[in-house]
N, C-alpha and C positions, 0 to 999 in steps of 0.2 A: 586386335586379336579376337578370334571367336570365343565364344563362352566354351566349347570344347576343349580347345587348347589351354584356356585360362584353368578349367577344372583339372586337366591331365598335368598341367604345373604344379597345381595344388597338391594332386596326387603323388608326384614326384618327391615334393617337399616332404610331405608327410610320410612317404617311403623312407627317405633319408632318417627322419627322426625314428621311424619304428626300426631301422638298422642300428641306430645309436643305443636304442633302448635294449635291443637283443643282445648288443655287444655286452651292455651293462647287466646283463641277466635278469632285467625287470619283465618278467614274461606276462602278467596280466596287463601291464601298460602298452605291450607290444601288441598283445591280442585286440586290446581295444584301438589302438592305432590302425592294425589291419582290416578291423571291420570299415572303420571311417573311410581309409583308403578304397575299398571294395564298393563302398558307397559313392564316393566321388568317381570313380571310373564308371560305375553304372548312369551316373547322372550325364558324365561326359559322351557316354554312348547313345544316350537318349538325345542330348544337345545336338550330336552330330547328324541327327536323322531329321531334326527340324530346319537346319540351316547349313549352306554350303561351307566345306572346309577346305584348306589348302592340303592336299594329299601327301604333298613332301613334308610338310610341317608334322601332320598327323603321322606319318611312318617315322619320323623322327623321335618323337615323343613315345610312340610305341616301342622303338627299340630301346629307349632310355629306361623306360618300365620294363622290359624284359630283361635288360643287364641288372637292373636293381632287383628284381625277383630272384635272379640266380645268386646274387650275393646275400639277400635274405636266407634263400634256402640253405646256402653252404653254413652260413653262420647257424642256422639252427640246427643242422645236422651236427656241427661240431660241439655245440652245447649240449644236444642230446646224448652225443658219445661222451663227452665228458660226465653227464649225470648218470649214465649207465656205469661207467668205471667207479665213479663215488659209491653207489649202490653196491658194486660188486665187492668194492674194498671194504664197505661197511658190514656186509653178510661174513665177510671173511674174519673181520676183525670181531665180531659177535660169536662166531663159532670159536674162536681162540680164547675168549673171555669165557665163554661158558665151560670150556674145560678146565678151566679153574675151579668153577664152583664146586666141584665134587672135592677138589683137593682142600677147599678151605672150609667144608662143611663140618661142623663138630658132631662127633659120634660120641654118644654116650658110653661112658665104661661098663655101666650094669645095664643088662637087658631087663626089662620088666617081665619077662617069661623064665627068668632064671631066680631060683629061689635063695634068699639072703640067709635062711636060717640053716643051710647047710644040709 
């Protein structure tokens, strides 16, 4: 198997790991895996320039990578949407709780501007 196809296989395996991390909500590790996957794909592209590669095998790997990228994008969008919903819910809750602040504030019975001597 050529170096290009081996690198693409590694990129596919790393992409699967990236999808698992994204599903688990581990965004920092997902970002690192994405950068590594991009570097592997860049190296595979450079290796393709140096040696002959079976076009059908290359197309198959690229289609798999395209499908994987679609899955990653869908999962990232759903994670983004759930994060937006959580933030909106948090803002709403903060507004609700800040309304109670006025009700729980202790108001002094005597004002410092009123004379106590009469």
